[in-house]
N, C-alpha and C positions, 0 to 999 in steps of 0.2 A: 291170276294170282290168288292163292287161298287166303281166307280170312283167319284171324287169330283163333276163332272158334273152330274152324275146320282143322287147323293144325293140332289143337289141344284135345278135342273130344269128338273124333269122327265116328265112334261106335255107339254113342248114346242114342236112345230112341224114346219116344213118348211113353213106351210101355214101362218105363222106370217107375211110374206111379204119378199121382196127381197131388200136388201140394195145396192148390187152391182152385176153386172153380166157381162159376156163376152161371145161372140159368135165367133167361128173361130179365137180365139186370137193366132196370130203367131208373133214370134219375132226372127229375124235372125241377126246374126252379120257377117260381112265380105261379100265378093262377090265371085262368081265363085266356084272354087274347094276349096277355103278356107272358104266357108260359114259354120257357126255353127248355127244350129237351136236350140235355147234355149227353145222356146215354139212352139208346133206343133198343130195348129188348136184346141186350148183348148176351150171347152164350160164349164162354171161354173156359178152357182148361189150362192151368199153369203146371207144366210137367215138373215133377220133383227131381232135384239134382241137375237142373238146367239153368241156363242164363237166358232170360227172355227180355227183349227190348220192346218198348211200346213207342211208336212214332205216329205223327200225324200233323196236319196243319194246325195253326193256332185256333183254339176253339173246337177242336175235333172231339174232345172228351177224354184225352189220354190221362191227364192228371186226375180227373174225376173217377175214371176207372180204377186207378191205383188206390185212391182214397176209399172207395167203396169196398174193394177187395181186402183192404187192410183194416176195415172197420173204423176208419177215421171219419166217415160220412155215412149218414143213413141213406137207404134206397127208397125210391118211390114205389117200386114194384120189383118182383123177382126175388131170387134167393142166392146167397153166397155161402160157401163153405171154406174153412181152413182145415185141410185134411178131412177128417170125418165129422168135424164140428160145424154145424150151421151157425153162422154168426148173425144172420139177420134175425132180429127179434130178441137178441141177448140184451139184458139190462146193462146200464152204463158201468156198473161195478164189474160185471162179468167181462164186458168188453175191455175195460182197463186192464184187468188181470191177464186176459188173453194176449193183448198187445204187448204187455210187459214181459210175459214169460215165453212167448212163442214167435214174436215178430221183431225184426230189427228194422230201423228206419234211418235213411240218409236223405237230407234235404239240402237244397241249394243254399238255404238261409242258415244252415248249420244247427240252429236251435241249441246252442250251448248255454249253460248257466254262468253268467259273468262273474259271480263271486267264487266259483270253484276253479281249482287248478285243472290243467289238461287231464291229469291222471284221475282226479275226482270226477270229471265229466265222463271219462271213459267207463269207469266202474259204477256210475250212478244207478243205472237200471238194476244191476245185480245187487247193489247195496240196498236199494228199496225193497227188493224181493227177498232180502236176507240170505243171499247166496254168495259164496266165495268164488272168485274167478280162478281158473286153472292158471297157476303162475307161468308155466311153460308156454301156454297159448297166449297169455297176455304179453310175454316177452316177444314172442314171434310177431304178433300183431304190431306192437310198438316199434320193433326194429324194422319190419318190412315197410312201415309207413314213415320211417325216419323221424320218430317223435322222441327218441330217447333223451335228448338234451332239452326238451321242451315240456317235460311232464310236470314241472313245478310252476309253469307259467299260466296265468289266467288268459281267457280269450282275448282281452284287449291288448295283450302283449304278444299276440300271435298274428301272423299274416293270414289273409283269407285262405290261402292254400293249406296252411298249417291247421287252421280251424276245421276245414273240411276233412283233413286226415284224422283229426280227433273224432269228428262225427262218424267217420268210417270205422274207426277202431271201436267206438261205442256200439255201433250196430252189429259188429261181428263178434264181440267179446263173449257173448253168451251162447254162441253157435245156435242161433234161432232156426226154426223150421223154414222161415222165409224172410228174406231181406228185400224191402222196398226202397228203391233209390230214385229220387226225383231230381233229375238234372245234376247228378253228383259231381260232374266235372265242370259245371257251368261257371264257377268262379275261380277255376284253376288255370295256370299256364299249361302249355301243351305237355311239358315234361311231367309236371306233377299230376296232371290228369291221366297221362298214360300209366303212371305208377299205380294210381288208384284203380284203373280199369284192369291192369295186370293182376292186382291183388284180388279183385272180385273174381276174375277168371280163375285164379289159383284156388280161391275158396270153393268154387264150383267143382273144379276138376279133382282137387286133392282131398277136399273135406266133405264133398257131397252136398254143399250148400245150394240152396235155391235162391236165385236173385231175379227180381223183376225191376227193370230200370226204364223210367220215362226219360227220353232224351230227344233233342232236335238234331244231334250231331251224328251224321252217317259214320264217321270214324269210330265214335264210341259204340254205336250199334253193331259195328263189324266185330266187336269182341263177343257178341252174344251167339247163342246157338240158334235162336229164332227171333225174327222181328215181326211183330204184329202191327199192321197199319190201320189207323182209325180215320174215319172221315164222317162228319155229320152224326157223331154218336154211335157209329156202327163199325165193327171190324170188317174191313172191305178186302183185305189181302193179308198174306203172310209170306215170309221169306226165310226158309231154313238156310243155314250156312251163309250168312250174308257177307258181302264185301262192301266197303265204303262206296265204291263206284256204283254198284248195283242198287244200293239203298238210295243213293242220291238220284239215280235215274228214275227209280220208282216214285220217289217223292215229287219229282217233276210232274208226274201225271196228276197229282193232287193240287199242285200250285199253278199249273199252266205256264210255267216258266222254263227257260232253258236250264240245263244243269249248272252252267256257270253263274247265271243270274240267281238261281235258287240257292246256290252255295253262298253267294255274297249276302243275299237277303236274310238267310237263316243264321248268319254269323257262324258258319260251319268252321270248325277247326279240324284239319286233317290229322288223323292219327296214323302213323306208319303201319303198313299192312304186313311187312316182313321184318324179321328180327334184324337189328343192326341199322335200320333206317332211322334218320333223325331229322 
């Protein structure tokens, strides 16, 4: 059974270009005998115009990898580029400007401003940058994510799923070079999560967006073009054109559990692999 990625983008190849890359990326916490190596000399290329998922056991370094690629965390060694711009060594102000203008973020915790309305949260990064959103694109994002009747509400007046949709809209509004999504469906029910994943898939296929998603959910990973598997701070495997079943089986190798036990332990939510399933 083909995955959503296989159905939507069968012809894309890594020769489309590189949106972000790292060489010898190392991140260590602590010193001496207490040093914890979160990333161990990682080399990775993130293909432009593709949907890449990052998976691994708890503590494997997947969120740290995303944070270092996005310039949210410093590196202990190695180099990181966004496009042709090396971000390792940039000053804080330069990094802030780069993240604001060229990167979109989605986090499980939403990171919304409680005193702003949903619409104000969506447009906030562009407002700070002094840029006007494209009205037609804003309407498309809002309507696709089902937020039209919630734009005047503040975060406390929204459900968790609605807050994540606001965060998704905010990340995509400026059409950034790269969107980083950290467990974007973690606080959503299956239907709302599928809508967000479908919209991310559409952003890649129809708009040439580049998405990197950290997830524990094989069903979510099945929407990607490529899954990178991390273990002990290293990329140990990858899977193009993933399916939920294949990803779950591959994860079993890292956890040492049966697929059924691994699924229960990881709180996996199955996402339908074919249109019309629910």
